[in-house]
N, C-alpha and C positions, 0 to 999 in steps of 0.2 A: 533299434534299441529305446528310440524315441516314441514309436508307436506301441510300445508295451508300457510305458508309462502315464500315460493319461488312463489308460481301462485299469491298470493295476490299483491307482488312487480312486478310480470312480468306485471300482468293487470295494475297496477297503473302506470307504466313506459308506456305500450301502449298507455294508454287512453292520460296521459300527452304529449306522442307523438303526438297523433291523433289532439287535441285540438291546441296543440299549433303551427302547420302548420297551420292553416286554418286562414284568415284575416279574420278583420273585414271589414264589409260593408262599413265602414267611411273611414277604411284604405287603401283600393281596391280602393273608387271614388278619394283620393287624391294623391295616386299613379298614377292614371288614370290621374288627372289633371297636375300633374306633365310631364308626360310622353306628353301632348299635350303643354303644353308650350314648351318643348324641342323640339317638332316638328316644333311649329310655331317660332322659334328664325332660326330651323335650314333651314325653308324655306324662313325667311327673307333673311339671308345669301346666299342662294342659288339665290334669285330672284335680288341679289345684283350683284352676281355673273353674271348672264343671262345681266342685262343692261350693264355690261360694256362688256360682249363679244359682245352683239347687237352693242354699240358703234364703237368696233374694226373689229365689220364683216363690217358694213359699209365703214370704211375707205377702209378695203380691195375690197369691191366690188368699191368703185369707182376706186381705182388703177389698178382693174383688166380690168376696164370698157375704164380707158384710154390706157393702156397697148394693149387692143385688138385692139379699133380702129389705135394706132399706126402701130400695126405690120398689121393690114391689109391694112393701106397705104403701108408701105414697100414692102410687098409682093406682089405687084400689080405694082411695079414703076422698075421691071428690066428692062434694057436695052442693047440689044446684040448690040450695035454698038462700045462699049468700051469695051473689057473682061475681060481686069484688074479690072476696075473698079467695074465692074456687079460681079466679084471675090471677091470685099472688101467689097461691097453692102449686098453680099448674109452672107458674114458671119458674118457683123452686122445684119441682117434679124437674120439671127439662134441665134446670141446672144439674141436677143430682144425676141425669141421665145421659147427659154428658160426663161427666164424673166415672160415671160409671164405663162409657165405652173408651176415653182412655185408660182406664185402668185394665180392662179386656186386652185392648192393644197393646198394651206395656205387659201382661201378660204372654201374648201371643208371641211378642218380639224376645220374650226369657226363655220362652220355650222353645223355637228356631235357636236361638242361642246355643243351647242346651244340648240340642239335635247335632248342631252345627261341630261342637264341640267334641262328642259321641263320635261322629264320624271321623274326625282327624287322630282321634285316640286308636282308632280301629283301624285307620290305613295305616299311622305307625305301627301298629302293631303288625300287622302284613308284611312292613318292609323287613321290620326286624325277624318276622319268621323266612323273606326272603334270605336274608344274609347270613342268618343261623346255617342255613342252607349251605350257604355259598362257602361258609367257614368251614364245616365238614367236606364238600366237595373239595377246598382247596388242602384240608389235612385231611387225607386218608391214615386208618391206624398204619404204623410202620412195622413191616414185620421182617424178623432180619432170621 
């Protein structure tokens, strides 16, 4: 009798552990739907961030275009008749070119940030598609 008590309790514990870890299909479906909702809210936040970044990117692009035009004009206007004024013009042009370089770097950084946000949106969309497939698989149409 004593020999049967321990294996019985062991079997009961293993059975309960095996049954308790499995989730019902309804629970799996609701968890997947919750994840879909969370991902949709993340996508909406990312889209807002993307639109803000696009607006900033457009401002930077306009700034870069105007600075590039100024730099083009200033670099072609050097005059060798007066060396002192030419040196001052060269210094001003060098400062302008540094500003152009900074603006171009900001624009490049903004472009990379937009690409990163777009990749995140695409990745979240793929996760949503996978979860929707999981929901459909868990909840097959019931025919009685």
